[in-house]
C-alpha positions as CSV (number, residue, x, y, z in Angstrom):
1,X,0.0,0.0,0.0
2,X,1.3,3.5,-0.9
3,X,1.6,6.3,1.6
4,X,-1.0,8.4,-0.1
5,X,-3.6,5.7,0.0
6,X,-2.8,5.2,3.7
7,X,-3.4,8.9,4.4
8,X,-6.7,8.8,2.4
9,X,-7.9,5.9,4.6
10,X,-7.0,7.7,7.8
11,X,-8.8,10.8,6.6
12,X,-11.9,8.8,5.8
13,X,-11.7,7.3,9.3
14,X,-11.6,10.8,10.8
15,X,-14.6,11.8,8.7
16,X,-16.6,8.9,10.0
17,X,-15.6,9.5,13.6
18,X,-16.6,13.1,13.4
19,X,-20.2,12.0,13.0
20,X,-20.2,10.3,16.4
21,X,-20.6,13.5,18.4
22,X,-23.8,14.2,16.5
23,X,-25.0,10.6,17.2
24,X,-24.2,10.9,20.9
25,X,-26.5,13.9,21.1
26,X,-29.4,11.6,20.0
27,X,-28.9,9.4,23.0
28,X,-31.3,10.5,25.7
29,X,-31.1,8.3,28.9
30,X,-28.3,5.7,28.5
31,X,-25.4,6.1,30.9
32,X,-21.8,6.1,29.7
33,X,-21.1,2.5,30.9
34,X,-24.2,1.3,29.0
35,X,-23.2,3.2,25.9
36,X,-19.8,1.6,26.1
37,X,-21.3,-1.9,26.4
38,X,-23.8,-1.6,23.6
39,X,-21.5,0.3,21.2
40,X,-18.9,-2.3,21.7
41,X,-21.4,-5.0,21.1
42,X,-22.3,-3.3,17.8
43,X,-18.7,-3.0,16.7
44,X,-17.5,-6.6,17.5
45,X,-19.5,-8.5,14.8
46,X,-18.5,-6.0,12.1
47,X,-14.8,-6.3,12.9
48,X,-15.1,-10.1,13.1
49,X,-16.8,-10.2,9.7
50,X,-14.1,-8.0,8.2
51,X,-11.4,-10.3,9.6
52,X,-13.2,-13.3,8.1
53,X,-13.5,-11.6,4.7
54,X,-9.9,-10.5,4.7
55,X,-8.1,-13.6,6.1
56,X,-10.7,-16.4,6.3
57,X,-11.6,-18.4,9.4
58,X,-8.0,-18.7,10.5
59,X,-7.8,-14.9,10.8
60,X,-9.9,-15.0,14.1
61,X,-7.1,-17.2,15.6
62,X,-5.1,-14.0,15.6
63,X,-6.9,-13.1,18.8
64,X,-4.6,-15.6,20.5
65,X,-1.5,-14.4,18.7
66,X,-1.5,-10.7,19.4
67,X,1.1,-11.1,22.1
68,X,1.7,-8.8,25.1
69,X,1.9,-5.6,22.9
70,X,-1.4,-6.5,21.3
71,X,-3.1,-6.9,24.7
72,X,-1.7,-3.5,25.8
73,X,-3.1,-1.9,22.6
74,X,-6.5,-3.6,23.2
75,X,-6.5,-2.3,26.8
76,X,-5.7,1.1,25.5
77,X,-8.9,1.0,23.5
78,X,-10.9,0.7,26.7
79,X,-9.6,4.1,27.8
80,X,-10.0,5.5,24.3
81,X,-13.6,4.4,24.0
82,X,-14.7,4.8,27.6
83,X,-13.0,8.1,28.1
84,X,-14.5,9.5,25.0
85,X,-18.0,8.4,25.9
86,X,-17.8,9.9,29.4
87,X,-16.2,13.1,28.2
88,X,-18.8,13.7,25.5
89,X,-21.6,12.9,28.0
90,X,-20.1,15.3,30.6
91,X,-19.2,18.3,28.5
92,X,-19.7,19.8,25.1
93,X,-18.6,18.0,21.9
94,X,-16.1,20.9,21.3
95,X,-14.6,20.6,24.8
96,X,-14.1,16.9,24.5
97,X,-12.6,16.8,21.0
98,X,-10.3,19.7,21.8
99,X,-8.7,17.6,24.5
100,X,-8.6,14.5,22.3
101,X,-6.1,16.5,20.3
102,X,-3.4,15.8,22.9
103,X,-3.0,12.4,21.2
104,X,-0.4,13.4,18.6
105,X,1.9,14.7,21.3
106,X,1.6,11.5,23.3
107,X,1.9,9.4,20.2
108,X,5.0,11.1,19.0
109,X,6.8,10.5,22.3
110,X,5.6,6.9,22.5
111,X,6.5,6.2,18.9
112,X,10.0,7.5,19.5
113,X,10.5,5.7,22.8
114,X,8.9,2.4,21.9
115,X,9.3,2.1,18.2
116,X,12.4,4.2,17.6
117,X,10.4,6.1,14.9
118,X,12.0,9.4,14.0
119,X,9.5,12.2,14.0
120,X,10.2,14.4,11.0
121,X,10.9,18.1,11.5
122,X,7.8,19.0,9.4
123,X,5.7,16.7,11.5
124,X,6.9,18.5,14.7
125,X,6.1,21.8,13.1
126,X,2.6,20.5,12.1
127,X,2.0,19.4,15.6
128,X,3.1,22.8,16.8
129,X,0.6,24.5,14.5
130,X,-2.1,22.1,15.6
131,X,-1.2,23.0,19.2
132,X,-1.8,26.7,18.5
133,X,-5.2,25.8,17.1
134,X,-6.0,23.7,20.1
135,X,-4.9,26.5,22.4
136,X,-7.1,29.0,20.6
137,X,-10.1,26.7,20.8
138,X,-9.5,25.8,24.4
139,X,-9.0,29.3,25.6
140,X,-12.1,30.4,23.9
141,X,-14.4,27.6,24.8
142,X,-13.1,25.2,27.5
143,X,-15.7,24.9,30.3
144,X,-13.7,25.2,33.6
145,X,-16.5,23.3,35.4
146,X,-16.1,20.1,33.5
147,X,-13.0,18.8,35.1
148,X,-14.0,15.1,35.2
149,X,-15.0,15.1,31.6
150,X,-11.8,16.9,30.6
151,X,-9.7,14.3,32.5
152,X,-11.6,11.6,30.7
153,X,-10.9,13.2,27.4
154,X,-7.2,13.2,28.1
155,X,-7.3,9.6,29.2
156,X,-9.0,8.8,25.9
157,X,-6.3,10.6,24.0
158,X,-3.6,8.6,25.9
159,X,-5.4,5.3,25.3
160,X,-5.7,6.0,21.6
161,X,-2.0,6.8,21.5
162,X,-1.1,3.5,23.1
163,X,-3.4,1.7,20.6
164,X,-1.8,3.6,17.6
165,X,1.8,2.8,18.7
166,X,0.7,-0.8,19.1
167,X,-0.6,-0.9,15.6
168,X,2.7,0.3,14.2
169,X,4.5,-2.4,16.1
170,X,2.0,-5.2,15.2
171,X,0.6,-4.0,11.9
172,X,-0.2,-7.6,10.7
173,X,-2.3,-8.1,13.8
174,X,-4.1,-4.8,13.6
175,X,-7.7,-6.1,13.2
176,X,-7.4,-8.8,15.9
177,X,-6.2,-6.1,18.3
178,X,-9.2,-4.0,17.4
179,X,-11.5,-6.9,17.9
180,X,-9.9,-7.8,21.3
181,X,-10.2,-4.1,22.3
182,X,-13.9,-4.3,21.5
183,X,-14.3,-7.4,23.6
184,X,-12.4,-5.8,26.5
185,X,-14.5,-2.7,26.2
186,X,-17.7,-4.8,26.3
187,X,-16.5,-6.5,29.5
188,X,-15.5,-3.1,30.9
189,X,-18.9,-1.6,30.1
190,X,-20.7,-4.5,31.8
191,X,-18.4,-4.4,34.8
192,X,-18.6,-0.6,35.2
193,X,-22.3,-0.7,35.0
194,X,-22.4,-3.4,37.7
195,X,-20.0,-1.6,40.0
196,X,-21.8,1.8,39.6
197,X,-25.2,0.2,39.9
198,X,-26.3,1.8,36.5
199,X,-28.6,-0.2,34.2
200,X,-27.5,-1.8,31.0
201,X,-31.2,-1.9,29.9
202,X,-31.8,1.3,28.0
203,X,-34.7,2.7,25.9
204,X,-35.0,1.2,22.4
205,X,-34.0,4.4,20.7
206,X,-30.8,4.7,22.8
207,X,-30.1,1.1,22.1
208,X,-30.4,1.6,18.4
209,X,-28.2,4.6,18.3
210,X,-25.5,2.9,20.4
211,X,-25.5,-0.3,18.4
212,X,-25.6,1.6,15.1
213,X,-22.7,3.9,16.2
214,X,-20.6,0.8,17.1
215,X,-21.4,-1.1,13.9
216,X,-21.2,1.9,11.6
217,X,-19.0,4.9,12.3
218,X,-16.8,3.3,15.0
219,X,-16.2,-0.1,13.3
220,X,-15.6,1.1,9.8
221,X,-13.5,4.0,11.1
222,X,-11.3,1.5,13.0
223,X,-11.0,-0.7,9.9
224,X,-9.8,2.3,7.8
225,X,-7.5,3.7,10.5
226,X,-5.9,0.3,11.1
227,X,-5.3,-0.3,7.4
228,X,-3.8,3.1,7.0
229,X,-1.5,2.5,10.0
230,X,0.5,0.0,7.9
231,X,2.2,2.8,6.0
232,X,1.6,6.0,8.0
233,X,4.0,6.7,10.9
234,X,2.4,6.8,14.4
235,X,2.8,10.6,15.0
236,X,1.3,11.3,11.6
237,X,-1.6,9.0,12.1
238,X,-3.0,10.9,15.1
239,X,-2.2,14.2,13.5
240,X,-4.3,13.4,10.4
241,X,-7.1,12.1,12.6
242,X,-7.3,15.6,14.1
243,X,-9.6,16.4,11.3
244,X,-12.3,14.9,13.6
245,X,-11.5,17.8,16.0
246,X,-12.4,20.4,13.5
247,X,-15.5,18.7,12.0
248,X,-17.3,17.2,15.1
249,X,-18.1,20.6,16.7
250,X,-19.1,22.1,13.4
251,X,-21.5,19.2,12.7
252,X,-23.3,19.5,16.1
253,X,-23.5,23.2,15.6
254,X,-24.9,23.0,12.0
255,X,-27.4,20.2,12.8
256,X,-28.6,20.7,16.4
257,X,-27.3,24.2,17.2
258,X,-24.7,23.3,19.9
259,X,-22.7,26.5,20.3
260,X,-19.4,26.8,18.5
261,X,-17.5,30.0,19.2
262,X,-15.4,32.0,16.8
263,X,-12.4,30.7,18.7
264,X,-13.5,27.2,17.7
265,X,-13.7,28.1,14.0
266,X,-10.3,29.9,14.1
267,X,-8.6,27.0,15.9
268,X,-10.1,24.6,13.4
269,X,-8.4,26.5,10.6
270,X,-5.0,26.0,12.4
271,X,-5.7,22.3,12.8
272,X,-6.6,21.9,9.2
273,X,-3.5,23.8,8.1
274,X,-1.4,21.5,10.3
275,X,-2.8,18.4,8.6
276,X,-2.3,19.9,5.1
277,X,1.2,21.1,6.0
278,X,2.3,17.6,7.0
279,X,0.5,15.8,4.2
280,X,1.8,18.1,1.4
281,X,5.4,17.9,2.8
282,X,5.3,14.1,2.6
283,X,3.8,14.2,-0.8
284,X,6.5,16.5,-2.1
285,X,9.2,14.2,-0.8
286,X,7.6,11.2,-2.4
287,X,7.3,13.0,-5.7
288,X,10.9,14.1,-5.5
289,X,12.0,10.5,-4.8
290,X,10.0,9.2,-7.7
291,X,11.7,11.8,-10.1
292,X,15.2,11.1,-8.8
């Protein structure tokens, strides 16, 4: 797979994930643990079917072959999924996704420390530009009273970074790791609901939205992201996925009127510029190499 195709797959994943904030706002009564449970239940069969289609029945055996690193990556998805759900349920979509944007910084450090991946100068500049955009958005719109939700969003960013680095280390086992992460998240949702005495039984509409989100935007986004991870370095993966940060608040503003400030719009421009800066720089290098 070529680098450009990998970037396109990751962009498509970000576009899918940007729809999830809008879907979350359709859920009325379900608690975060219940959403985690039902969303994971919706994701698991889709990922399993993709593995069967791609690798046949023996592909599911990869669950037992992911190794220690794969288990760590799957556990990271519990924090990525659960933290995101709690954050979005506790604060605005804009607040949550702004803090998800810490992921490239964490991923770059983990990728360097664990994988020995050299982070290109242009990628560091792009992360810096994205950080400016995040700072603009946070300063203009971060709700100081949403501390638990903000912490959950940062935990989600860290969990996603761990998962991303694991994918780069175990690219051939990417989908089994995603499937295992879904199973772990299902168990975590059931256990969390039991410990917190919150019900897993939810209204039919909430059940439909949660299952549909898991089977649709989440599952297909994970498939695209995992495929793209085969050729896109870890730091760049999370940087490209920042497109979700720009689009998610805009969608809930356009469709349901959830407030988006001018700072959000201005910061989104910086984030988009960071993604384009990094992508065009890599494209130029690839073109130069082809002409050499």
